[in-house]
C-alpha positions as CSV (number, residue, x, y, z in Angstrom):
1,M,-51.8,48.9,41.9
2,V,-52.6,47.1,38.6
3,S,-49.9,45.0,36.8
4,L,-49.9,45.0,33.1
5,L,-48.4,42.7,30.5
6,N,-46.8,45.3,28.3
7,E,-43.7,43.6,26.8
8,T,-41.6,46.4,25.1
9,V,-38.0,47.8,25.4
10,P,-37.9,49.5,28.8
11,L,-37.8,53.3,28.9
12,N,-36.2,55.3,31.6
13,D,-38.6,56.8,34.2
14,R,-38.4,60.5,32.7
15,D,-39.1,59.3,29.1
16,L,-42.0,57.1,30.4
17,E,-43.3,60.0,32.4
18,R,-43.2,62.1,29.0
19,H,-44.9,59.5,26.9
20,V,-47.8,59.2,29.5
21,T,-48.1,62.7,29.8
22,V,-48.3,63.2,26.0
23,R,-50.9,60.4,25.8
24,L,-53.0,62.3,28.3
25,L,-52.6,65.6,26.5
26,D,-53.6,64.0,23.2
27,R,-57.1,63.2,24.8
28,N,-57.5,67.0,24.6
29,L,-59.5,67.3,27.9
30,A,-58.7,70.1,30.3
31,A,-59.2,67.8,33.5
32,L,-56.5,65.4,32.1
33,R,-53.9,68.3,31.8
34,Q,-54.0,68.7,35.6
35,V,-53.1,65.0,36.3
36,I,-49.5,64.5,37.8
37,V,-47.8,61.6,36.3
38,R,-44.7,60.0,38.0
39,A,-42.7,56.8,36.9
40,D,-40.6,54.5,39.0
41,S,-39.1,51.4,37.3
42,G,-42.0,51.1,34.8
43,T,-44.7,51.9,37.5
44,I,-46.8,54.9,36.6
45,T,-48.5,56.8,39.5
46,V,-51.1,59.2,38.6
47,R,-52.4,61.8,41.0
48,G,-54.8,64.5,41.0
49,T,-58.6,65.4,40.9
50,V,-61.0,64.8,37.9
51,T,-64.7,65.7,37.9
52,S,-66.1,62.4,36.9
53,F,-65.5,58.7,37.0
54,Y,-65.6,58.8,33.2
55,L,-62.7,60.9,33.1
56,K,-60.9,58.8,35.7
57,Q,-61.3,55.8,33.6
58,L,-60.1,57.7,30.4
59,C,-57.0,58.6,32.2
60,I,-56.3,55.1,33.4
61,Q,-57.0,53.7,29.9
62,A,-54.7,56.1,28.3
63,C,-51.9,55.3,30.7
64,R,-52.2,51.7,30.3
65,S,-51.9,51.9,26.5
66,V,-48.3,53.6,26.7
67,P,-45.7,50.9,25.8
68,G,-43.4,50.4,28.7
69,V,-45.9,50.8,31.5
70,V,-45.7,47.7,33.6
71,A,-48.0,48.7,36.4
72,L,-50.3,51.6,37.4
73,V,-51.0,53.2,40.8
74,D,-54.3,55.2,40.7
75,E,-54.3,58.0,43.2
76,L,-56.9,60.0,41.3
77,E,-59.9,61.4,43.1
78,V,-63.3,62.2,41.8
79,A,-64.9,65.5,42.9
80,S,-68.1,66.7,41.8
81,I,-68.1,70.4,40.5
82,M,-71.4,71.1,42.1
């Protein structure tokens, strides 16, 4: 888990999940549309499979940039498409 210093007005878990999901969709990458996002008291858990470490990093960076995210649990797996 990565703790973040993201000082903002706290959102409820449902709103935070929605904000993170929208941020991932804004990246306009098919692999990120499949990522499952869950929030619990400001801690975001991302789960799923992506095809490269680069996509994993893009996902993590996008989640961290959402105001209200105080910690991130990365459960993403990288699986080669070959």
